[in-house]
C-alpha positions as CSV (number, residue, x, y, z in Angstrom):
1,X,-7.7,-20.1,-3.8
2,X,-9.7,-21.7,-6.6
3,X,-10.7,-18.4,-8.3
4,X,-7.2,-17.8,-9.5
5,X,-7.1,-21.3,-11.1
6,X,-10.6,-20.8,-12.6
7,X,-9.7,-17.5,-14.2
8,X,-6.6,-18.9,-15.8
9,X,-8.5,-22.0,-17.0
10,X,-11.3,-20.0,-18.5
11,X,-8.9,-17.6,-20.2
12,X,-6.9,-20.4,-21.7
13,X,-10.1,-22.2,-22.8
14,X,-11.0,-19.0,-24.7
15,X,-7.5,-18.8,-26.1
16,X,-7.0,-15.3,-24.7
17,X,-3.7,-13.8,-23.4
18,X,-3.6,-12.0,-20.1
19,X,-3.5,-8.7,-22.1
20,X,-6.6,-9.6,-24.1
21,X,-8.5,-10.6,-21.0
22,X,-7.4,-7.3,-19.4
23,X,-8.8,-5.3,-22.3
24,X,-12.1,-7.2,-22.2
25,X,-12.7,-6.5,-18.5
26,X,-11.2,-3.0,-18.5
27,X,-8.2,-3.6,-16.2
28,X,-4.4,-3.8,-16.7
29,X,-2.5,-7.0,-17.7
30,X,-0.7,-6.7,-14.4
31,X,-4.1,-7.0,-12.6
32,X,-4.9,-10.2,-14.5
33,X,-1.5,-11.6,-13.5
34,X,-2.2,-10.7,-9.9
35,X,-5.6,-12.4,-10.0
36,X,-4.1,-15.6,-11.6
37,X,-1.2,-15.6,-9.1
38,X,-3.7,-15.2,-6.2
39,X,-2.1,-12.0,-5.0
40,X,-5.3,-9.9,-5.5
41,X,-9.0,-10.6,-5.9
42,X,-11.3,-9.1,-8.6
43,X,-13.9,-6.6,-7.3
44,X,-17.6,-7.1,-7.8
45,X,-17.7,-5.3,-11.2
46,X,-14.8,-7.3,-12.5
47,X,-16.3,-10.6,-11.3
48,X,-19.5,-9.7,-13.2
49,X,-17.6,-8.9,-16.4
50,X,-15.6,-12.2,-16.0
51,X,-18.7,-14.3,-15.5
52,X,-20.4,-12.8,-18.6
53,X,-17.2,-13.3,-20.7
54,X,-16.6,-16.8,-19.5
55,X,-20.3,-17.8,-19.7
56,X,-20.6,-18.9,-16.1
57,X,-22.3,-17.6,-13.0
58,X,-20.5,-15.5,-10.5
59,X,-21.3,-18.3,-8.0
60,X,-19.6,-20.9,-10.1
61,X,-16.6,-18.7,-10.7
62,X,-16.0,-17.6,-7.1
63,X,-17.5,-20.5,-5.2
64,X,-15.6,-21.4,-2.0
65,X,-13.5,-18.3,-2.3
66,X,-15.6,-15.8,-0.3
67,X,-14.6,-17.2,3.1
68,X,-10.9,-17.5,2.1
69,X,-10.9,-14.0,0.7
70,X,-12.5,-12.5,3.8
71,X,-9.8,-14.2,6.0
72,X,-7.0,-13.0,3.7
73,X,-8.4,-9.4,3.8
74,X,-8.7,-9.5,7.6
75,X,-5.1,-10.8,8.0
76,X,-3.7,-8.2,5.6
77,X,-5.6,-5.4,7.3
78,X,-4.3,-6.5,10.7
79,X,-0.7,-6.6,9.4
80,X,-1.0,-3.2,7.7
81,X,-2.4,-1.7,10.9
82,X,0.4,-3.2,13.0
83,X,3.0,-1.8,10.6
84,X,1.2,1.6,10.9
85,X,1.6,1.5,14.7
86,X,5.3,0.6,14.4
87,X,5.9,3.5,11.8
88,X,4.1,6.1,14.0
89,X,5.7,5.0,17.2
90,X,9.2,5.0,16.0
91,X,8.7,8.1,13.9
92,X,7.4,10.1,16.9
93,X,10.1,8.7,19.1
94,X,12.7,10.0,16.6
95,X,11.1,13.4,16.5
96,X,10.9,13.5,20.3
97,X,14.6,12.5,20.6
98,X,15.8,15.1,18.2
99,X,13.8,17.9,19.9
100,X,14.9,16.7,23.3
101,X,18.5,16.6,22.1
102,X,18.4,20.1,20.8
103,X,16.7,21.4,24.0
104,X,19.4,19.6,26.1
105,X,22.1,21.0,23.8
106,X,23.6,17.6,23.1
107,X,26.4,17.1,20.6
108,X,25.2,16.5,17.0
109,X,26.5,12.9,17.0
110,X,24.6,12.1,20.2
111,X,21.4,13.4,18.6
112,X,21.9,11.9,15.1
113,X,23.0,8.4,16.0
114,X,19.9,7.5,18.2
115,X,17.6,9.4,15.8
116,X,18.8,7.3,12.9
117,X,18.4,4.1,14.9
118,X,14.8,5.2,15.7
119,X,14.1,6.3,12.1
120,X,15.2,3.0,10.5
121,X,12.3,0.8,11.9
122,X,9.8,3.6,10.9
123,X,11.1,3.7,7.4
124,X,11.1,-0.2,7.1
125,X,7.5,-0.2,8.3
126,X,6.6,2.5,5.8
127,X,8.3,0.6,3.0
128,X,6.4,-2.6,3.9
129,X,3.1,-0.7,4.0
130,X,3.9,0.7,0.5
131,X,4.8,-2.8,-0.7
132,X,1.5,-4.2,0.6
133,X,-0.4,-1.3,-1.1
134,X,1.4,-2.0,-4.4
135,X,1.0,-5.8,-4.3
136,X,-2.7,-5.5,-3.5
137,X,-3.1,-2.6,-5.9
138,X,-4.4,-0.2,-3.2
139,X,-3.5,3.0,-4.9
140,X,-6.4,5.3,-3.9
141,X,-7.2,6.3,-0.4
142,X,-10.7,4.7,-0.7
143,X,-9.2,1.4,-1.6
144,X,-6.8,1.4,1.4
145,X,-9.7,2.4,3.7
146,X,-11.9,-0.4,2.4
147,X,-9.0,-2.9,2.8
148,X,-8.3,-1.8,6.4
149,X,-12.0,-2.3,7.1
150,X,-11.8,-5.9,5.8
151,X,-14.0,-5.0,2.8
152,X,-13.5,-5.6,-0.9
153,X,-11.3,-2.7,-2.0
154,X,-12.6,-2.7,-5.6
155,X,-9.1,-2.3,-7.1
156,X,-10.5,-2.4,-10.6
157,X,-12.6,0.7,-10.3
158,X,-11.5,3.8,-12.3
159,X,-10.3,6.0,-9.5
160,X,-8.1,3.3,-8.1
161,X,-6.7,2.4,-11.6
162,X,-6.1,6.1,-12.3
163,X,-4.3,6.6,-9.0
164,X,-2.1,3.6,-9.8
165,X,-0.7,5.2,-13.0
166,X,3.0,6.1,-12.5
167,X,2.6,5.2,-8.8
168,X,6.2,4.2,-8.2
169,X,7.5,7.4,-9.8
170,X,5.1,9.5,-7.8
171,X,6.1,7.8,-4.5
172,X,9.8,8.4,-5.2
173,X,9.1,12.1,-5.9
174,X,6.9,12.4,-2.8
175,X,9.6,10.8,-0.6
176,X,12.3,13.2,-1.9
177,X,10.0,16.2,-1.3
178,X,9.1,14.9,2.2
179,X,12.8,14.5,3.1
180,X,13.7,18.0,1.9
181,X,10.7,19.5,3.7
182,X,11.7,17.6,6.9
183,X,15.3,18.8,6.6
184,X,14.2,22.4,6.2
185,X,11.7,22.2,9.1
186,X,14.2,20.5,11.3
187,X,16.9,23.0,10.5
188,X,14.4,25.9,11.2
189,X,13.2,24.3,14.4
190,X,16.7,23.8,15.6
191,X,17.6,27.4,14.9
192,X,14.5,28.7,16.7
193,X,15.2,26.5,19.7
194,X,18.8,27.5,19.8
195,X,18.0,31.2,19.7
196,X,15.3,30.8,22.4
197,X,17.8,28.9,24.7
198,X,20.6,31.3,23.9
199,X,18.6,34.4,24.6
């Protein structure tokens, strides 16, 4: 898209670094890098600040990009939705297999091996969704919701930027906590089912 090239050209014309431009329009340096690499698109507020800073109209800055941006948003939203379906389908199949295996009193290996095979695609889909969220700077729920609707997710707004602080570290902690809770719930459910069947 042309907008990425125009932002870089105007920034260089003013002799600004990515960090200086980021401070001027109240976003992170990483956000400017993503704009210039055409990975993400500025929201309306950021476009307004850029046009004022560069001394050009928003139309001149973003000309010919609206249609391309809309198509990119729609394609990304469809991909994220498909990955969500894959994640939910394989995740539920894994849970159903484990519960069915416990009810049928199958050997642990017969339960664990197929469960792991079903869990892997769900985890890969979840990882790809998280990567899309990170690459598109969709940290807040509102940004993800707008993205899935094919609308401008306004990644430069305060609540999204705030949600993006330490995002990777928070995701790692959330994953570890979810795994521990899942193990505890699974262990408890297995014990309850075994007692019910044994009684």
